[in-house]
TORKOL-4160 file (C-alpha; in steps of 0.2 Angstrom, whole numbers, padded with zeros to 4 digits, m for minus):
111
<pt num="1" X="0000" Y="0000" Z="0000"/>
<pt num="2" X="0005" Y="0018" Z="m0003"/>
<pt num="3" X="0008" Y="0031" Z="0010"/>
<pt num="4" X="m0007" Y="0040" Z="0003"/>
<pt num="5" X="m0018" Y="0025" Z="0007"/>
<pt num="6" X="m0011" Y="0023" Z="0024"/>
<pt num="7" X="m0010" Y="0042" Z="0029"/>
<pt num="8" X="m0022" Y="0052" Z="0040"/>
<pt num="9" X="m0021" Y="0070" Z="0043"/>
<pt num="10" X="m0032" Y="0077" Z="0057"/>
<pt num="11" X="m0034" Y="0096" Z="0057"/>
<pt num="12" X="m0043" Y="0097" Z="0073"/>
<pt num="13" X="m0043" Y="0085" Z="0088"/>
<pt num="14" X="m0059" Y="0079" Z="0097"/>
<pt num="15" X="m0060" Y="0091" Z="0111"/>
<pt num="16" X="m0066" Y="0086" Z="0129"/>
<pt num="17" X="m0058" Y="0069" Z="0128"/>
<pt num="18" X="m0050" Y="0071" Z="0145"/>
<pt num="19" X="m0067" Y="0072" Z="0153"/>
<pt num="20" X="m0076" Y="0060" Z="0141"/>
<pt num="21" X="m0063" Y="0046" Z="0143"/>
<pt num="22" X="m0055" Y="0051" Z="0159"/>
<pt num="23" X="m0038" Y="0054" Z="0151"/>
<pt num="24" X="m0025" Y="0065" Z="0159"/>
<pt num="25" X="m0024" Y="0083" Z="0155"/>
<pt num="26" X="m0015" Y="0089" Z="0139"/>
<pt num="27" X="m0019" Y="0073" Z="0129"/>
<pt num="28" X="m0027" Y="0077" Z="0112"/>
<pt num="29" X="m0040" Y="0065" Z="0105"/>
<pt num="30" X="m0036" Y="0060" Z="0087"/>
<pt num="31" X="m0051" Y="0054" Z="0078"/>
<pt num="32" X="m0047" Y="0041" Z="0065"/>
<pt num="33" X="m0061" Y="0035" Z="0053"/>
<pt num="34" X="m0068" Y="0018" Z="0060"/>
<pt num="35" X="m0072" Y="0010" Z="0043"/>
<pt num="36" X="m0055" Y="0014" Z="0035"/>
<pt num="37" X="m0046" Y="0008" Z="0051"/>
<pt num="38" X="m0056" Y="m0008" Z="0051"/>
<pt num="39" X="m0051" Y="m0011" Z="0033"/>
<pt num="40" X="m0033" Y="m0008" Z="0036"/>
<pt num="41" X="m0033" Y="m0019" Z="0052"/>
<pt num="42" X="m0038" Y="m0034" Z="0041"/>
<pt num="43" X="m0021" Y="m0033" Z="0033"/>
<pt num="44" X="m0011" Y="m0028" Z="0049"/>
<pt num="45" X="m0006" Y="m0011" Z="0042"/>
<pt num="46" X="0004" Y="0002" Z="0050"/>
<pt num="47" X="m0004" Y="0019" Z="0048"/>
<pt num="48" X="0003" Y="0036" Z="0047"/>
<pt num="49" X="m0005" Y="0050" Z="0056"/>
<pt num="50" X="m0002" Y="0069" Z="0055"/>
<pt num="51" X="m0012" Y="0082" Z="0065"/>
<pt num="52" X="m0012" Y="0100" Z="0067"/>
<pt num="53" X="m0005" Y="0114" Z="0056"/>
<pt num="54" X="0012" Y="0105" Z="0053"/>
<pt num="55" X="0009" Y="0093" Z="0038"/>
<pt num="56" X="0026" Y="0086" Z="0038"/>
<pt num="57" X="0027" Y="0078" Z="0056"/>
<pt num="58" X="0021" Y="0060" Z="0055"/>
<pt num="59" X="0017" Y="0048" Z="0068"/>
<pt num="60" X="0014" Y="0029" Z="0066"/>
<pt num="61" X="0003" Y="0016" Z="0075"/>
<pt num="62" X="m0004" Y="m0001" Z="0070"/>
<pt num="63" X="m0022" Y="m0001" Z="0064"/>
<pt num="64" X="m0026" Y="m0016" Z="0075"/>
<pt num="65" X="m0020" Y="m0006" Z="0090"/>
<pt num="66" X="m0031" Y="0008" Z="0085"/>
<pt num="67" X="m0046" Y="m0004" Z="0086"/>
<pt num="68" X="m0043" Y="m0005" Z="0105"/>
<pt num="69" X="m0048" Y="0013" Z="0108"/>
<pt num="70" X="m0065" Y="0020" Z="0111"/>
<pt num="71" X="m0077" Y="0023" Z="0096"/>
<pt num="72" X="m0084" Y="0041" Z="0095"/>
<pt num="73" X="m0099" Y="0046" Z="0085"/>
<pt num="74" X="m0095" Y="0062" Z="0075"/>
<pt num="75" X="m0110" Y="0074" Z="0079"/>
<pt num="76" X="m0108" Y="0085" Z="0064"/>
<pt num="77" X="m0108" Y="0070" Z="0052"/>
<pt num="78" X="m0122" Y="0058" Z="0050"/>
<pt num="79" X="m0117" Y="0040" Z="0053"/>
<pt num="80" X="m0098" Y="0043" Z="0055"/>
<pt num="81" X="m0088" Y="0035" Z="0068"/>
<pt num="82" X="m0070" Y="0037" Z="0073"/>
<pt num="83" X="m0058" Y="0028" Z="0085"/>
<pt num="84" X="m0052" Y="0041" Z="0097"/>
<pt num="85" X="m0033" Y="0038" Z="0099"/>
<pt num="86" X="m0023" Y="0047" Z="0113"/>
<pt num="87" X="m0010" Y="0058" Z="0104"/>
<pt num="88" X="0003" Y="0053" Z="0117"/>
<pt num="89" X="0001" Y="0035" Z="0111"/>
<pt num="90" X="0007" Y="0039" Z="0093"/>
<pt num="91" X="0025" Y="0035" Z="0089"/>
<pt num="92" X="0034" Y="0049" Z="0081"/>
<pt num="93" X="0042" Y="0044" Z="0064"/>
<pt num="94" X="0060" Y="0049" Z="0060"/>
<pt num="95" X="0053" Y="0052" Z="0042"/>
<pt num="96" X="0043" Y="0067" Z="0036"/>
<pt num="97" X="0028" Y="0066" Z="0025"/>
<pt num="98" X="0039" Y="0072" Z="0010"/>
<pt num="99" X="0051" Y="0057" Z="0014"/>
<pt num="100" X="0037" Y="0044" Z="0013"/>
<pt num="101" X="0030" Y="0052" Z="m0003"/>
<pt num="102" X="0047" Y="0052" Z="m0012"/>
<pt num="103" X="0050" Y="0034" Z="m0006"/>
<pt num="104" X="0033" Y="0029" Z="m0014"/>
<pt num="105" X="0038" Y="0038" Z="m0030"/>
<pt num="106" X="0054" Y="0028" Z="m0031"/>
<pt num="107" X="0046" Y="0012" Z="m0027"/>
<pt num="108" X="0033" Y="0015" Z="m0041"/>
<pt num="109" X="0046" Y="0021" Z="m0054"/>
<pt num="110" X="0039" Y="0039" Z="m0054"/>
<pt num="111" X="0056" Y="0047" Z="m0049"/>
């Protein structure tokens, strides 16, 4: 699978998770689309997650691990559910988004 297929970028976290789930202060709730995660977990994929304004910083986590987190209904979207992952449980990657995209281009012979 390509980086694009495995990548999630979250602009805004799910607010209030410290109260909703009893998590420690300062933890952001990163909402990852449940249907997409469930599909990626079937093939035991590692996913790439970015969040906030910086689009280059990438974190990783196994899709199966994400399935252990609470499911959250997104009130502004009908019938959309996300797994809410603790931002502190994501692993910071040594590679940037650009590194992953260039790697994919090289593998696919587009560079």
